[in-house]
Residue, then its C-alpha position, 0 to 999 in steps of 0.5 A: x282445154x283438152x290436150x287434143x285441141x291445138x292452141x295456135x293462137x298462143x304462138x301466133x296472135x300473142x307473138x305478133x302483137x307482142x312485137x308490134x307493141x314492143x316497137x311502140x314502147x321503144x318509140x315512146x321511151x327511147x327519148x329517155x336515153x337520148x335526153x342527156x344528149x338532146x338536152x345539150x344540143x337543143x338547150x333543154x333544162x330538166x323541166x323542159x325535158x320532162x315536158x317534152x317527154x310527158x306531152x306525148x301523153x297529152x296527145x295520147x288522151x285524144x284518141x283513147x275512147x274513139x280508138x277503143x270504140x272503132x276497134x270494138x265496132x270495126x277492126x282492131x287489125x286495120x286500125x292498128x295497121x293505119x296507126x303503125x304507119x302514122x306513129x312510125x313517121x312521127x317517131x322518125x321525124x322527131x330525129x329531125x327537129x332543131x329546137x325544143x318546141x319542134x320536139x315538143x310538137x313531134x312528141x305530141x303527134x307521136x302520142x296522138x298516133x299511138x293512142x288507139x293501139x293499146x285499146x285495139x290490142x286489148x280488144x283483139x286479145x279478148x276475142x282470142x282468149x277466154x276469161x280463164x286464160x285472159x290474165x296470162x294472155x294479157x300479161x304475156x302480151x304486156x311483157x313487151x313493156x319490160x322486154x322492149x326496154x331490156x332489149x332496146x336499152x343496150x342497143x340504144x346506148x350503143x347507137x348513142x355511143x357510136x352515132x347520136x340521138x338523131x340516128x337513134x330516133x330515125x332508125x327506131x322510128x322506121x321499125x313500125x313501118x317494117x312490121x306492118x307487113x307481118x301484122x297484116x299477113x299474120x293477124x285476124x280480127x277473130x277466130x271466125x275470120x282465121x283460116x289457120x286454126x282448126x275447127x275444134x279450136x274455133x268451136x272451143x273459143x266460141x263455147x268458152x266466150x259464151x260461157x264467160x263469167x261476169x262480175x255483174x249481170x250484162x248491162x243493157x244501158x248505153x255504153x257511156x252510162x256503162x263505162x262511167x259506173x264507179x268501178x270503172x272510175x276506180x280503175x281509171x284512178x288506179x291506172x292514173x297513179x300507176x302511170x304517173x309512177x311508171x312513166x316518171x321512172x321510165x323517162x328519168x331512170x337513165x338520167x338518175x343512173x348518169x348522176x350516180x356511180x354505183x360503186x365505180x369511180x369513172x362515169x358510166x358510158x351510154x352502153x353501161x347506162x343502157x345495160x343498167x337501165x335494162x335490169x329493172x325490166x328483167x324483174x318486171x317481166x318475172x313479176x308479170x309472169x308470176x302474178x298473172x299465172x297466180x291470178x288465173x289459177x285463183x280466178x281473182x284480180x283485185x287482190x293481186x293488183x293491190x298486193x303488187x302495188x303495195x309491194x312496189x310502193x313499200x320497196x321503193x320507199x325503203x329504197x329512197x331512204x337507203x339511197x344516200x348510204x348505198x346507191x347499189x342497195x337502192x337500185x336493187x330495191x327499185x328493181x324489185x319494186x318494178x316486179x310489182x308496179x309492172x306485175x299488176x298489169x295482167x290481172x288489172x287489164x283483165x278486170x274490165x273485160x270481165x266486168x263489162x259486156x263485150x260491146x262496151x269493153x273497147x270504149x271502157x278501156x279507152x276511158x281507163x287509158x285516159x289515165x295515161x295523163x299520168x304519163x305526162x305528169x310523172x316525167x314533168x313532175x320529176x323534171x320540175x322537182x329535179x330542177x327545184x331540189x337538185x335531187x330525184x328523191x322527192x319525186x320517187x317518194x311521191x311515186x311510191x305513195x301513189x302506188x300505195x294509194x292505188x293498192x288501197x283503192x283496188x280493195x274497193x273492187x272486192x266490194x259487191x258491185x251493187x254497193x257502188x250504186 
């Protein structure tokens, strides 16, 4: 892009979307730090805690494809505006429950109300950033996932030390409602609707999107037949394996940290657990930046995703083997593994926006997001294995093997698309 053309979209669209989804990630994952206290107060065993955490993703399944469809055909801005209010109320209400079953219901409703946000945000970004910039744009936005954990984990730990889990869930549940005003004021659905960008930048975006490369000719079939093509289903399976591992890790890492001492004799405080819980997300953020920049520079996606997942799976397996002798080494390897398991997200979510025509990208992303069923299975599986074996080792081994399988599947996307049939 010529230096004389402003790039205001980088400093406006991405930061506002970044903060919006950071809040969403905090509201879905803050329960991981709250689980030890909640388990005692609500009399939840590990299996029930995993089910309550994971049922979020059962609710999350229902509005994925409809959310993507509405965002593509109507307005990502206004769809997200409605959902900000809805998920904020559900998140805050989770702090008022008195039984495990009530908490189960509120987690399900939280998943239902957050479901359309991810595909809507990806549709929005695809309208503002042409293919040559899209892996970086996706990755910079998705940095909200590790960044939210880095910032919120110590704060959440401090709230838990000073007050309790109810204060944590209610206070953080109010954040999306407060952010709604900024979202409405600062976001536009497309460059054509924005009064704040220059005409040069608007024309540049229009020209670049018209010239966008495609992995196959533009398809003219109905959108269900397009999004059910084998390459999209491969993406769905890869995303499922990644979600199973990542969310199992996200929800149970604080409990793992409470159970080890990392070279200290005293039990860790909630603040210390929060600080340690933030470290893997620092390496995740670095991995996301490096891998997305390299992917855009090479204009290549599947191999970058495959390498990232292979790296993550191998390091996690080594970390599990080292865990009994050196918990500190195992934790360090886990931190490095997240650079791959999160670092793949930028190039991965660029693939459907380059693979498919714009009018079906939203529903396709919604279909791929059905992989968040893995976000239900991961925490539940880890909780069940913890209850059966008294250890998280087996669960981490399954996560690592899943990431390795995802790496192999990504290599299929290097085949000519016509070979899929």
